[in-house]
C-alpha positions, 0 to 999 in steps of 0.5 A, a space after each residue: 848060061 844060055 848063049 844064042 848062036 842061031 835063030 833060023 826062021 822055018 817056013 810054016 809049010 815046012 815045019 820039020 816035026 810032026 807034033 808041031 805040024 799037028 799043032 799048026 794044023 789044029 790052029 789053022 782049022 780053028 781060025 777058018 775064015 779069020 786071020 787067027 782063032 779066038 782064045 775061046 776056040 782053043 781046047 788043049 785036050 783036042 790036041 793030046 799029042 801036044 799036051 806037056 809040050 806046049 804053053 799058053 801065054 796071056 798078052 798083058 801089054 806089049 812085050 809082057 807075056 805071062 804063062 797061063 800054062 807051062 808044058 811039063 815036058 818042056 825044058 828051059 835053061 833055068 829048069 823052072 816051071 814058068 806057070 804064072 810068070 812072065 817070059 822076062 822072069 827067066 833068070 837067064 837074061 839072054 834066054 828071056 830076051 830071045 823068047 820075049 822078042 820072038 813072041 813080040 814079033 808074033 803079036 806085032 805081025 798077028 801071024 804065026 812063026 816058027 824058029 829053029 833055035 841053036 844055042 850054047 848052054 854052059 858049053 853044051 849044045 842047046 837046040 830046039 824048035 819053037 812055034 808061036 801061034 796068035 789067038 785073038 780076043 774076038 776084036 782082031 787083037 792078039 790076047 794069047 799065044 799058043 806055043 809049041 816046042 820040040 827038043 833037037 839037042 839039049 844037055 842030058 842033065 837039063 832034059 832029064 832033071 825035074 822042073 822046079 816049081 
């Protein structure tokens, strides 16, 4: 089971990973002149270095986020492809609650966030960076979330085991 040990905000100007900085720069370019880009503006093929490492989630209602796209190269403690499922569908409840809280913050504030997450997964370090970017519906509401992740330190057996569909 996952146990959260640290959740450190990262300044958006100081994202420590090139791939995640590129994702953020793409998001900024899409939203020029607006508080956030619209979902219709987003094209995952425009950022090929992030394919497989990002998710697209639909905001169904407060606190309910459904994965429309779940990156095939991303790990999670359950090792499950979350496409079509919500963030609260993770079997690991602590992980589910942490992810849902982070995404809720983005929707509430209508601004991007980035965190360095440190945890313990069955006695082994589980660390990664998550960036979450709001996408609008054209009326100033957040309708989708674009999420990128980058592993820092995850257990070998978690990082290299195939995701279960």
